[in-house]
gemmi code that builds the backbone of each chain (N, CA, C; Angstrom):
import gemmi

chains = {
    "A": [
        ("GLY", (-7.907, 17.364, 7.062), (-6.572, 17.764, 7.004), (-5.944, 17.628, 5.639)),
        ("ALA", (-4.733, 18.027, 5.535), (-4.134, 17.989, 4.157), (-3.766, 16.625, 3.760)),
        ("GLY", (-3.480, 15.796, 4.756), (-3.047, 14.381, 4.415), (-3.582, 13.421, 5.507)),
        ("VAL", (-3.267, 12.180, 5.283), (-3.647, 11.142, 6.282), (-2.622, 11.278, 7.433)),
        ("SER", (-3.158, 11.440, 8.632), (-2.324, 11.472, 9.769), (-2.466, 10.353, 10.740)),
        ("GLN", (-1.360, 9.815, 11.095), (-1.369, 8.641, 11.979), (-0.605, 8.826, 13.298)),
        ("SER", (-1.168, 8.305, 14.389), (-0.420, 8.393, 15.630), (-0.599, 7.231, 16.474)),
        ("PRO", (0.443, 6.867, 17.324), (1.706, 7.419, 17.328), (2.550, 6.974, 16.173)),
        ("ARG", (3.622, 7.663, 15.908), (4.510, 7.251, 14.813), (5.287, 5.957, 15.246)),
        ("TYR", (5.597, 6.002, 16.525), (6.366, 4.841, 17.032), (5.732, 4.379, 18.354)),
        ("LYS", (5.642, 3.101, 18.463), (5.125, 2.586, 19.771), (5.896, 1.309, 20.107)),
        ("VAL", (6.405, 1.244, 21.360), (7.010, 0.105, 21.899), (6.039, -0.435, 22.989)),
        ("ALA", (5.767, -1.709, 22.879), (4.852, -2.287, 23.853), (5.415, -3.641, 24.434)),
        ("LYS", (5.218, -3.826, 25.642), (5.692, -5.171, 26.157), (4.599, -6.221, 25.826)),
        ("ARG", (5.113, -7.411, 25.654), (4.214, -8.480, 25.245), (3.114, -8.639, 26.227)),
        ("GLY", (1.857, -8.736, 25.666), (0.718, -8.683, 26.537), (-0.012, -7.394, 26.741)),
        ("GLN", (0.628, -6.372, 26.376), (-0.037, -5.055, 26.490), (-1.004, -4.805, 25.370)),
        ("ASP", (-2.023, -3.909, 25.678), (-2.966, -3.552, 24.641), (-2.392, -2.224, 24.022)),
        ("VAL", (-2.625, -2.043, 22.748), (-2.258, -0.904, 22.035), (-3.336, -0.298, 21.155)),
        ("ALA", (-3.317, 0.997, 21.019), (-4.320, 1.613, 20.063), (-3.628, 2.581, 19.111)),
        ("LEU", (-3.902, 2.380, 17.886), (-3.298, 3.202, 16.798), (-4.475, 3.985, 16.160)),
        ("ARG", (-4.075, 5.287, 15.972), (-5.136, 6.224, 15.434), (-4.829, 6.544, 13.997)),
        ("CYS", (-5.931, 6.768, 13.233), (-5.790, 7.289, 11.939), (-6.815, 8.400, 11.589)),
        ("ASP", (-6.341, 9.502, 11.199), (-7.145, 10.660, 10.869), (-7.037, 10.816, 9.283)),
        ("PRO", (-8.051, 10.461, 8.578), (-8.005, 10.405, 7.079), (-8.193, 11.760, 6.554)),
        ("ILE", (-7.946, 11.905, 5.209), (-8.190, 13.138, 4.570), (-9.752, 13.501, 4.682)),
        ("SER", (-9.958, 14.750, 5.025), (-11.373, 15.172, 5.195), (-12.262, 14.856, 4.021)),
        ("GLY", (-13.342, 14.203, 4.293), (-14.381, 13.845, 3.200), (-14.096, 12.611, 2.608)),
        ("HIS", (-12.957, 11.908, 2.894), (-12.760, 10.589, 2.293), (-13.694, 9.558, 2.958)),
        ("VAL", (-14.503, 8.832, 2.141), (-15.367, 7.956, 2.681), (-14.757, 6.542, 3.033)),
        ("SER", (-13.715, 6.210, 2.237), (-13.128, 4.923, 2.401), (-11.903, 4.932, 3.280)),
        ("LEU", (-11.637, 4.017, 4.116), (-10.494, 3.990, 4.988), (-10.088, 2.525, 5.072)),
        ("PHE", (-8.761, 2.396, 4.957), (-8.245, 1.035, 4.980), (-7.057, 0.952, 6.018)),
        ("TRP", (-6.895, -0.179, 6.605), (-5.681, -0.478, 7.425), (-4.995, -1.629, 6.783)),
        ("TYR", (-3.612, -1.468, 6.758), (-2.712, -2.436, 6.198), (-1.577, -2.719, 7.280)),
        ("GLN", (-1.144, -3.922, 7.225), (0.045, -4.225, 8.049), (1.263, -4.523, 7.207)),
        ("GLN", (2.345, -3.891, 7.506), (3.509, -4.121, 6.623), (4.688, -4.645, 7.546)),
        ("ALA", (4.962, -5.860, 7.395), (6.071, -6.468, 8.120), (7.408, -5.996, 7.488)),
        ("LEU", (8.462, -6.177, 8.196), (9.697, -5.692, 7.679), (10.104, -6.452, 6.422)),
        ("GLY", (10.400, -5.729, 5.310), (10.802, -6.353, 4.107), (9.652, -6.922, 3.276)),
        ("GLN", (8.453, -6.573, 3.660), (7.359, -7.100, 2.911), (6.454, -5.917, 2.445)),
        ("GLY", (5.522, -6.318, 1.548), (4.543, -5.356, 1.107), (3.404, -5.258, 2.079)),
        ("PRO", (2.669, -4.198, 1.899), (1.443, -4.042, 2.857), (0.399, -5.232, 2.626)),
        ("GLU", (-0.034, -5.680, 3.746), (-1.117, -6.742, 3.799), (-2.419, -6.101, 4.367)),
        ("PHE", (-3.387, -6.308, 3.532), (-4.775, -5.841, 3.877), (-5.262, -6.312, 5.284)),
        ("LEU", (-5.738, -5.381, 6.047), (-6.350, -5.842, 7.375), (-7.853, -5.665, 7.355)),
        ("THR", (-8.309, -4.428, 7.021), (-9.701, -4.091, 7.089), (-10.072, -2.869, 6.369)),
        ("TYR", (-11.325, -2.763, 5.954), (-11.867, -1.737, 5.144), (-13.140, -1.067, 5.748)),
        ("PHE", (-13.213, 0.209, 5.742), (-14.468, 0.898, 6.170), (-15.012, 1.799, 5.055)),
        ("GLN", (-16.302, 1.768, 4.880), (-16.924, 2.756, 4.073), (-17.787, 3.634, 4.978)),
        ("ASN", (-17.394, 4.842, 5.212), (-17.890, 5.723, 6.252), (-17.722, 4.895, 7.585)),
        ("GLU", (-18.842, 4.756, 8.381), (-18.636, 4.124, 9.733), (-18.790, 2.618, 9.578)),
        ("ALA", (-19.169, 2.059, 8.459), (-19.445, 0.640, 8.362), (-18.130, -0.085, 7.972)),
        ("GLN", (-17.851, -1.137, 8.780), (-16.719, -1.994, 8.465), (-17.202, -3.081, 7.555)),
        ("LEU", (-16.885, -2.962, 6.274), (-17.389, -3.789, 5.274), (-16.540, -5.021, 5.027)),
        ("ASP", (-15.340, -4.999, 5.457), (-14.411, -6.097, 5.220), (-13.448, -6.120, 6.266)),
        ("LYS", (-13.378, -7.175, 7.027), (-12.384, -7.370, 8.125), (-11.644, -8.677, 7.953)),
        ("SER", (-11.637, -9.200, 6.691), (-11.181, -10.554, 6.425), (-9.597, -10.605, 6.665)),
        ("GLY", (-8.955, -9.472, 6.650), (-7.511, -9.514, 6.824), (-6.973, -9.506, 8.264)),
        ("LEU", (-7.901, -9.290, 9.203), (-7.445, -9.120, 10.576), (-6.981, -10.543, 11.030)),
        ("PRO", (-5.727, -10.651, 11.509), (-5.107, -11.915, 11.694), (-5.678, -12.746, 12.894)),
        ("SER", (-6.318, -12.089, 13.823), (-6.877, -12.820, 14.978), (-7.899, -11.945, 15.671)),
        ("ASP", (-8.666, -12.550, 16.599), (-9.657, -11.780, 17.376), (-9.067, -10.845, 18.348)),
        ("ARG", (-7.675, -10.768, 18.373), (-6.998, -9.737, 19.141), (-7.043, -8.359, 18.503)),
        ("PHE", (-7.281, -8.389, 17.272), (-7.248, -7.158, 16.386), (-8.701, -6.707, 16.286)),
        ("PHE", (-8.845, -5.403, 16.433), (-10.183, -4.785, 16.433), (-10.005, -3.378, 15.808)),
        ("ALA", (-10.903, -2.990, 14.921), (-10.839, -1.645, 14.355), (-12.279, -1.035, 14.336)),
        ("GLU", (-12.271, 0.251, 14.561), (-13.509, 0.935, 14.538), (-13.374, 2.298, 13.872)),
        ("ARG", (-14.575, 2.877, 13.495), (-14.580, 4.185, 12.803), (-16.015, 4.713, 13.107)),
        ("PRO", (-16.212, 5.050, 14.385), (-17.666, 5.258, 14.902), (-18.347, 6.422, 14.147)),
        ("GLU", (-17.579, 7.473, 13.798), (-18.415, 8.617, 13.183), (-17.991, 8.784, 11.714)),
        ("GLY", (-17.423, 7.774, 11.174), (-17.125, 7.853, 9.729), (-15.921, 8.705, 9.346)),
        ("SER", (-15.083, 9.085, 10.383), (-13.880, 9.885, 10.053), (-12.663, 9.218, 10.746)),
        ("VAL", (-12.299, 9.621, 11.900), (-11.165, 9.020, 12.630), (-11.400, 7.476, 12.891)),
        ("SER", (-10.347, 6.719, 12.685), (-10.399, 5.361, 12.880), (-9.363, 4.890, 13.924)),
        ("THR", (-9.604, 3.888, 14.713), (-8.674, 3.333, 15.689), (-8.505, 1.862, 15.381)),
        ("LEU", (-7.261, 1.340, 15.340), (-6.926, -0.025, 15.224), (-6.426, -0.418, 16.662)),
        ("LYS", (-7.048, -1.392, 17.285), (-6.671, -1.796, 18.614), (-6.190, -3.170, 18.551)),
        ("ILE", (-5.100, -3.490, 19.224), (-4.448, -4.808, 19.276), (-4.393, -5.162, 20.804)),
        ("GLN", (-5.082, -6.240, 21.178), (-5.057, -6.660, 22.560), (-4.081, -7.725, 22.746)),
        ("ARG", (-3.524, -7.753, 23.937), (-2.541, -8.754, 24.337), (-1.496, -8.923, 23.247)),
        ("THR", (-0.749, -7.928, 22.971), (0.149, -8.003, 21.835), (1.213, -9.015, 21.898)),
        ("GLN", (1.581, -9.645, 20.795), (2.597, -10.648, 20.653), (3.697, -10.086, 19.871)),
        ("GLN", (4.852, -10.707, 19.870), (6.012, -10.319, 19.066), (5.713, -10.299, 17.576)),
        ("GLU", (4.905, -11.307, 17.166), (4.631, -11.382, 15.727), (3.777, -10.147, 15.249)),
        ("ASP", (3.223, -9.366, 16.180), (2.478, -8.187, 15.756), (3.379, -7.003, 15.432)),
        ("SER", (4.631, -7.167, 15.700), (5.561, -6.052, 15.356), (5.568, -5.832, 13.810)),
        ("ALA", (5.317, -4.568, 13.433), (5.098, -4.200, 12.054), (4.836, -2.715, 11.958)),
        ("VAL", (4.783, -2.241, 10.764), (4.289, -0.914, 10.562), (2.827, -1.074, 10.107)),
        ("TYR", (1.940, -0.331, 10.760), (0.556, -0.289, 10.478), (0.264, 0.949, 9.691)),
        ("LEU", (-0.246, 0.761, 8.419), (-0.466, 1.880, 7.497), (-1.947, 2.028, 7.441)),
        ("CYS", (-2.383, 3.289, 7.456), (-3.749, 3.672, 7.172), (-3.742, 4.331, 5.777)),
        ("ALA", (-4.840, 4.111, 5.148), (-5.026, 4.788, 3.845), (-6.442, 5.219, 3.654)),
        ("SER", (-6.692, 6.294, 2.964), (-8.072, 6.711, 2.721), (-8.181, 7.018, 1.234)),
        ("SER", (-9.445, 7.058, 0.741), (-9.763, 7.303, -0.642), (-11.187, 8.024, -0.684)),
        ("SER", (-11.367, 8.832, -1.710), (-12.615, 9.512, -1.875), (-13.629, 8.638, -2.612)),
        ("ARG", (-13.106, 7.484, -3.126), (-14.014, 6.621, -3.855), (-14.462, 5.492, -2.948)),
        ("THR", (-15.513, 4.856, -3.253), (-16.104, 3.777, -2.477), (-15.667, 2.444, -3.001)),
        ("GLY", (-15.708, 1.435, -2.177), (-15.381, 0.117, -2.640), (-13.924, -0.210, -2.323)),
        ("PRO", (-13.593, -1.450, -1.930), (-12.259, -1.741, -1.536), (-11.234, -1.805, -2.619)),
        ("ASN", (-11.769, -1.792, -3.903), (-10.785, -1.800, -4.941), (-10.537, -0.479, -5.549)),
        ("THR", (-10.702, 0.620, -4.831), (-10.475, 1.896, -5.326), (-9.140, 2.072, -5.879)),
        ("GLY", (-8.219, 1.502, -5.249), (-6.780, 1.467, -5.810), (-5.999, 2.836, -5.496)),
        ("GLU", (-6.527, 3.944, -5.876), (-5.777, 5.171, -5.644), (-5.944, 5.560, -4.116)),
        ("LEU", (-5.037, 5.013, -3.371), (-5.054, 5.275, -1.914), (-4.050, 6.303, -1.420)),
        ("PHE", (-4.448, 7.048, -0.545), (-3.659, 8.035, 0.073), (-3.143, 7.550, 1.466)),
        ("PHE", (-1.900, 7.316, 1.602), (-1.438, 6.738, 2.798), (-0.874, 7.696, 3.856)),
        ("GLY", (-0.998, 7.310, 5.077), (-0.235, 8.011, 6.185), (1.121, 7.506, 6.271)),
        ("GLU", (1.910, 8.049, 7.162), (3.319, 7.617, 7.337), (3.402, 6.322, 8.114)),
        ("GLY", (2.325, 5.858, 8.762), (2.374, 4.591, 9.392), (2.733, 4.758, 10.836)),
        ("SER", (2.304, 3.730, 11.616), (2.684, 3.545, 13.057), (3.467, 2.315, 13.142)),
        ("ARG", (4.733, 2.465, 13.636), (5.691, 1.426, 13.742), (5.583, 0.810, 15.128)),
        ("LEU", (4.992, -0.385, 15.246), (4.817, -1.056, 16.511), (5.908, -2.141, 16.720)),
        ("THR", (6.650, -2.048, 17.884), (7.573, -3.000, 18.264), (7.097, -3.655, 19.567)),
        ("VAL", (6.991, -4.898, 19.538), (6.578, -5.699, 20.723), (7.773, -6.370, 21.306)),
        ("LEU", (8.049, -6.112, 22.533), (9.253, -6.678, 23.144), (8.840, -8.032, 23.907)),
    ],
    "B": [
        ("ALA", (-8.869, -15.342, -5.985), (-7.695, -14.715, -5.293), (-6.879, -13.997, -6.388)),
        ("GLN", (-6.158, -12.974, -5.942), (-5.273, -12.206, -6.767), (-3.916, -12.238, -6.219)),
        ("THR", (-2.858, -12.298, -6.943), (-1.508, -12.248, -6.541), (-0.634, -11.307, -7.363)),
        ("VAL", (0.372, -10.764, -6.694), (1.345, -9.860, -7.368), (2.704, -10.351, -7.016)),
        ("THR", (3.591, -10.497, -7.976), (4.910, -10.947, -7.790), (5.953, -9.918, -8.302)),
        ("GLN", (6.836, -9.576, -7.418), (7.965, -8.697, -7.858), (9.246, -9.524, -7.549)),
        ("SER", (9.938, -9.948, -8.673), (11.020, -10.847, -8.515), (12.429, -10.120, -8.325)),
        ("GLN", (12.479, -8.864, -8.268), (13.701, -8.083, -8.153), (13.676, -7.400, -6.763)),
        ("PRO", (14.392, -7.958, -5.785), (14.408, -7.360, -4.413), (15.074, -6.020, -4.491)),
        ("GLU", (16.135, -5.914, -5.222), (16.868, -4.690, -5.373), (17.358, -4.395, -6.733)),
        ("MET", (17.303, -3.058, -7.095), (17.815, -2.584, -8.446), (18.606, -1.369, -8.126)),
        ("SER", (19.564, -1.123, -9.048), (20.240, 0.162, -8.954), (20.387, 0.706, -10.306)),
        ("VAL", (20.513, 2.049, -10.344), (20.595, 2.739, -11.666), (21.496, 4.012, -11.537)),
        ("GLN", (22.205, 4.267, -12.500), (22.975, 5.517, -12.537), (22.121, 6.711, -12.718)),
        ("GLU", (22.408, 7.758, -11.954), (21.598, 9.030, -12.161), (21.579, 9.354, -13.655)),
        ("ALA", (20.415, 9.739, -14.141), (20.170, 10.243, -15.486), (19.915, 8.982, -16.440)),
        ("GLU", (20.126, 7.809, -16.027), (19.873, 6.582, -16.847), (18.456, 6.103, -16.631)),
        ("THR", (18.097, 5.106, -17.351), (16.770, 4.506, -17.389), (16.827, 3.041, -16.648)),
        ("VAL", (15.744, 2.836, -15.956), (15.694, 1.544, -15.194), (14.244, 1.067, -15.337)),
        ("THR", (14.151, -0.317, -15.455), (12.826, -0.957, -15.536), (12.644, -1.925, -14.412)),
        ("LEU", (11.488, -1.829, -13.698), (11.217, -2.705, -12.567), (10.044, -3.599, -13.006)),
        ("SER", (10.173, -4.849, -12.713), (9.303, -5.861, -13.240), (8.165, -6.234, -12.225)),
        ("CYS", (7.031, -6.685, -12.779), (5.974, -7.094, -11.946), (5.122, -8.034, -12.829)),
        ("THR", (4.693, -9.112, -12.226), (3.696, -10.055, -12.832), (2.638, -10.236, -11.796)),
        ("TYR", (1.462, -10.592, -12.387), (0.242, -10.623, -11.445), (-0.673, -11.734, -11.957)),
        ("ASP", (-1.514, -12.040, -11.143), (-2.612, -13.096, -11.537), (-3.993, -12.590, -10.936)),
        ("THR", (-4.971, -12.712, -11.690), (-6.328, -12.443, -11.237), (-7.309, -13.122, -12.161)),
        ("SER", (-8.470, -13.428, -11.668), (-9.513, -14.078, -12.495), (-10.513, -12.952, -12.987)),
        ("GLU", (-10.302, -11.732, -12.523), (-11.189, -10.677, -12.984), (-10.852, -10.216, -14.396)),
        ("SER", (-11.867, -9.845, -15.056), (-11.629, -9.223, -16.414), (-11.467, -7.705, -16.289)),
        ("ASP", (-11.995, -7.139, -15.251), (-11.787, -5.711, -15.054), (-11.009, -5.481, -13.885)),
        ("TYR", (-9.829, -4.827, -13.995), (-9.006, -4.614, -12.850), (-8.023, -3.453, -13.096)),
        ("TYR", (-7.423, -2.932, -12.075), (-6.458, -1.836, -12.093), (-5.115, -2.347, -11.661)),
        ("LEU", (-4.154, -1.760, -12.220), (-2.748, -1.988, -11.719), (-2.104, -0.641, -11.342)),
        ("PHE", (-1.171, -0.792, -10.370), (-0.641, 0.535, -9.854), (0.864, 0.226, -9.504)),
        ("TRP", (1.637, 1.344, -9.499), (2.908, 1.376, -8.955), (2.899, 2.443, -7.883)),
        ("TYR", (3.283, 2.034, -6.669), (3.423, 2.912, -5.509), (4.945, 3.075, -5.136)),
        ("LYS", (5.224, 4.262, -4.675), (6.616, 4.564, -4.268), (6.609, 4.842, -2.712)),
        ("GLN", (7.511, 4.224, -2.020), (7.639, 4.465, -0.591), (9.057, 4.907, -0.306)),
        ("PRO", (9.286, 6.205, -0.182), (10.715, 6.675, 0.195), (10.953, 6.211, 1.606)),
        ("PRO", (12.178, 6.287, 2.071), (12.508, 5.864, 3.482), (11.744, 6.788, 4.470)),
        ("SER", (11.096, 6.199, 5.406), (10.439, 6.858, 6.498), (9.399, 7.931, 5.953)),
        ("ARG", (8.944, 7.752, 4.777), (7.920, 8.626, 4.205), (6.685, 7.813, 3.766)),
        ("GLN", (5.607, 8.528, 3.579), (4.406, 7.845, 3.230), (4.469, 7.262, 1.759)),
        ("MET", (3.719, 6.249, 1.513), (3.599, 5.634, 0.209), (2.748, 6.555, -0.666)),
        ("ILE", (3.159, 6.758, -1.907), (2.395, 7.655, -2.803), (2.210, 6.907, -4.173)),
        ("LEU", (1.132, 7.187, -4.777), (0.825, 6.595, -6.103), (1.742, 7.204, -7.211)),
        ("VAL", (2.376, 6.413, -7.995), (3.236, 6.805, -9.031), (2.478, 6.849, -10.355)),
        ("ILE", (1.759, 5.634, -10.568), (1.104, 5.603, -11.936), (0.062, 4.476, -11.856)),
        ("ARG", (-1.018, 4.559, -12.668), (-2.145, 3.764, -12.688), (-2.448, 3.250, -14.040)),
        ("GLN", (-2.863, 1.977, -14.199), (-3.257, 1.463, -15.502), (-4.621, 0.699, -15.416)),
        ("GLU", (-5.544, 1.110, -16.149), (-6.760, 0.341, -16.233), (-6.597, -0.844, -17.283)),
        ("ALA", (-6.981, -1.980, -16.858), (-6.746, -3.117, -17.673), (-7.461, -3.082, -19.015)),
        ("TYR", (-8.638, -2.401, -19.144), (-9.293, -2.279, -20.414), (-8.652, -1.394, -21.403)),
        ("LYS", (-7.751, -0.534, -21.008), (-7.076, 0.387, -21.817), (-5.793, -0.300, -22.442)),
        ("GLN", (-5.646, -0.281, -23.730), (-4.567, -0.828, -24.409), (-3.321, 0.064, -24.285)),
        ("GLN", (-3.545, 1.317, -24.298), (-2.521, 2.273, -24.234), (-1.791, 2.265, -22.873)),
        ("ASN", (-0.434, 2.258, -22.922), (0.337, 2.272, -21.673), (0.251, 3.641, -21.036)),
        ("ALA", (0.120, 3.634, -19.668), (0.002, 4.867, -18.961), (1.402, 5.525, -18.875)),
        ("THR", (1.439, 6.892, -18.902), (2.691, 7.600, -18.686), (2.448, 8.741, -17.711)),
        ("GLU", (3.408, 9.006, -16.849), (3.378, 10.160, -16.026), (4.788, 10.843, -16.018)),
        ("ASN", (4.986, 11.781, -16.865), (6.282, 12.505, -16.878), (7.412, 11.428, -17.160)),
        ("ARG", (8.322, 11.224, -16.204), (9.458, 10.248, -16.495), (9.020, 8.882, -16.225)),
        ("PHE", (7.849, 8.607, -15.668), (7.388, 7.225, -15.471), (6.422, 6.677, -16.473)),
        ("SER", (6.690, 5.519, -16.939), (5.831, 4.874, -17.932), (5.728, 3.400, -17.539)),
        ("VAL", (4.666, 2.710, -18.103), (4.556, 1.351, -17.870), (4.474, 0.560, -19.154)),
        ("ASN", (4.841, -0.679, -19.087), (4.708, -1.633, -20.230), (3.769, -2.669, -19.716)),
        ("PHE", (2.509, -2.597, -20.189), (1.425, -3.425, -19.816), (1.181, -4.426, -20.751)),
        ("GLN", (1.415, -5.721, -20.462), (1.307, -6.840, -21.366), (0.179, -7.693, -20.763)),
        ("LYS", (-1.067, -7.511, -21.178), (-2.238, -8.197, -20.543), (-2.113, -9.661, -20.673)),
        ("ALA", (-1.854, -10.194, -21.857), (-1.856, -11.541, -22.028), (-0.865, -12.256, -21.130)),
        ("ALA", (0.340, -11.590, -21.023), (1.335, -12.199, -20.252), (1.207, -11.830, -18.799)),
        ("LYS", (0.275, -11.033, -18.482), (0.006, -10.556, -17.057), (1.301, -10.016, -16.458)),
        ("SER", (1.800, -9.057, -17.298), (3.026, -8.423, -16.862), (2.864, -6.888, -16.874)),
        ("PHE", (3.432, -6.265, -15.916), (3.236, -4.751, -15.732), (4.527, -4.182, -15.161)),
        ("SER", (5.402, -3.763, -16.034), (6.666, -3.159, -15.598), (6.659, -1.676, -15.602)),
        ("LEU", (7.513, -1.050, -14.748), (7.633, 0.292, -14.629), (8.940, 0.791, -15.193)),
        ("LYS", (8.905, 1.793, -16.078), (10.206, 2.329, -16.613), (10.299, 3.771, -16.027)),
        ("ILE", (11.535, 3.981, -15.466), (11.808, 5.309, -14.962), (12.902, 5.823, -15.864)),
        ("SER", (12.665, 6.945, -16.462), (13.630, 7.597, -17.383), (14.351, 8.743, -16.699)),
        ("ASP", (15.500, 8.992, -17.108), (16.261, 10.133, -16.459), (16.209, 10.048, -14.955)),
        ("SER", (16.644, 9.037, -14.441), (16.556, 8.763, -12.956), (17.133, 9.848, -12.151)),
        ("GLN", (16.562, 10.173, -11.076), (16.976, 11.209, -10.229), (17.207, 10.630, -8.760)),
        ("LEU", (18.028, 11.369, -7.957), (18.386, 10.902, -6.668), (17.016, 10.710, -5.862)),
        ("GLY", (16.066, 11.588, -6.091), (14.779, 11.485, -5.353), (13.966, 10.269, -5.731)),
        ("ASP", (14.380, 9.566, -6.714), (13.609, 8.363, -7.148), (14.067, 7.170, -6.256)),
        ("ALA", (15.036, 7.254, -5.479), (15.418, 6.131, -4.582), (14.354, 5.904, -3.572)),
        ("ALA", (13.862, 4.655, -3.606), (12.733, 4.278, -2.680), (12.415, 2.806, -2.906)),
        ("MET", (11.453, 2.351, -2.144), (10.784, 1.056, -2.369), (9.703, 1.276, -3.391)),
        ("TYR", (9.633, 0.389, -4.359), (8.539, 0.504, -5.305), (7.680, -0.779, -5.222)),
        ("PHE", (6.370, -0.536, -5.064), (5.395, -1.697, -4.934), (4.500, -1.659, -6.040)),
        ("CYS", (4.381, -2.819, -6.676), (3.349, -3.055, -7.716), (2.087, -3.534, -6.997)),
        ("ALA", (0.946, -3.054, -7.470), (-0.381, -3.401, -6.795), (-1.447, -3.680, -7.687)),
        ("LEU", (-2.407, -4.427, -7.354), (-3.503, -4.925, -8.208), (-4.778, -4.792, -7.471)),
        ("SER", (-5.826, -4.323, -8.038), (-7.192, -4.459, -7.483), (-8.155, -4.926, -8.646)),
        ("GLY", (-8.907, -5.912, -8.380), (-9.723, -6.461, -9.350), (-11.157, -6.723, -8.773)),
        ("GLY", (-12.161, -6.562, -9.582), (-13.534, -6.790, -9.032), (-13.861, -5.970, -7.860)),
        ("TYR", (-14.272, -6.684, -6.840), (-14.588, -5.933, -5.580), (-13.532, -6.322, -4.489)),
        ("GLN", (-12.369, -6.761, -4.978), (-11.360, -7.262, -4.033), (-10.476, -6.013, -3.500)),
        ("LYS", (-9.918, -6.208, -2.375), (-9.010, -5.174, -1.853), (-7.720, -5.140, -2.674)),
        ("VAL", (-7.041, -4.088, -2.549), (-5.807, -3.968, -3.251), (-4.662, -4.853, -2.670)),
        ("THR", (-4.109, -5.598, -3.629), (-3.019, -6.521, -3.257), (-1.686, -5.951, -3.642)),
        ("PHE", (-0.788, -6.021, -2.765), (0.640, -5.393, -3.092), (1.624, -6.539, -3.257)),
        ("GLY", (2.711, -6.243, -4.016), (3.822, -7.186, -4.112), (4.760, -6.843, -2.959)),
        ("ILE", (5.916, -7.539, -2.875), (6.757, -7.442, -1.746), (7.678, -6.212, -1.951)),
        ("GLY", (7.750, -5.663, -3.119), (8.496, -4.427, -3.329), (9.894, -4.672, -4.023)),
        ("THR", (10.359, -3.627, -4.619), (11.726, -3.586, -5.180), (12.359, -2.349, -4.629)),
        ("LYS", (13.544, -2.483, -4.088), (14.290, -1.412, -3.567), (15.145, -0.817, -4.655)),
        ("LEU", (14.888, 0.474, -4.933), (15.686, 1.123, -6.034), (16.713, 2.022, -5.462)),
        ("GLN", (17.945, 1.788, -5.819), (19.112, 2.757, -5.442), (19.458, 3.500, -6.697)),
        ("VAL", (19.697, 4.838, -6.425), (20.102, 5.740, -7.560), (21.557, 6.168, -7.210)),
        ("ILE", (22.468, 5.848, -8.112), (23.875, 6.131, -7.877), (24.265, 7.427, -8.600)),
        ("PRO", (24.756, 8.402, -7.740), (25.124, 9.650, -8.312), (26.283, 9.621, -9.346)),
    ],
}
model = gemmi.Model(1)
for chain_id, residues in chains.items():
    chain = gemmi.Chain(chain_id)
    for i, (resn, *xyz) in enumerate(residues, 1):
        res = gemmi.Residue()
        res.name, res.seqid = resn, gemmi.SeqId(i, " ")
        for name, pos in zip(("N", "CA", "C"), xyz):
            atom = gemmi.Atom()
            atom.name, atom.element = name, gemmi.Element(name[0])
            atom.pos, atom.b_iso = gemmi.Position(*pos), 0.0
            res.add_atom(atom)
        chain.add_residue(res)
    model.add_chain(chain)
structure = gemmi.Structure()
structure.add_model(model)
structure.setup_entities()
């Protein structure tokens, strides 16, 4: 596609529900990143994929967070048993370059998760 | 570890005037990149300008330029001839070595007509 596409744009979940957030990167981009942006904060790194391989998941805050990119294109970020502190905007970014320090990232519009 | 500090939560500028946004950083890497990203309200974040640490010359992109002071670990963004469309959150970011990109907390820029 022309840009990074994320869905849903907005998600409201009750505490304890599972949610899945989807990211469709720019076609051909090998690198894919997930970031979490809390209100009034900068994006915080969650995880990085190079093609289908998850090379860095050091930013995932707990084992309730899980990400996958099985075919090296679309990625899904899953949050199990959501908690109020999970409320944030989840940003996906892709890059044509490899390595987590590629820097020039192309971002989607984000998925805003609100946990009640 | 690498850190990015933006100490100006909000800034305002008159349309057509010049404004400078500040950023300081810390990294143990000798080879790294610095970035300014712009995030308009409810729109996706886009790259404004990039600076390679090994380059002494400050990067420029049209009305946007940086003042890169390597020894002081300072990386400020200057916006000249400010336009209403420049109103946004601006994030300073750093990537060094093989580390992920680290962002500051952002500066909200208001442009006054």
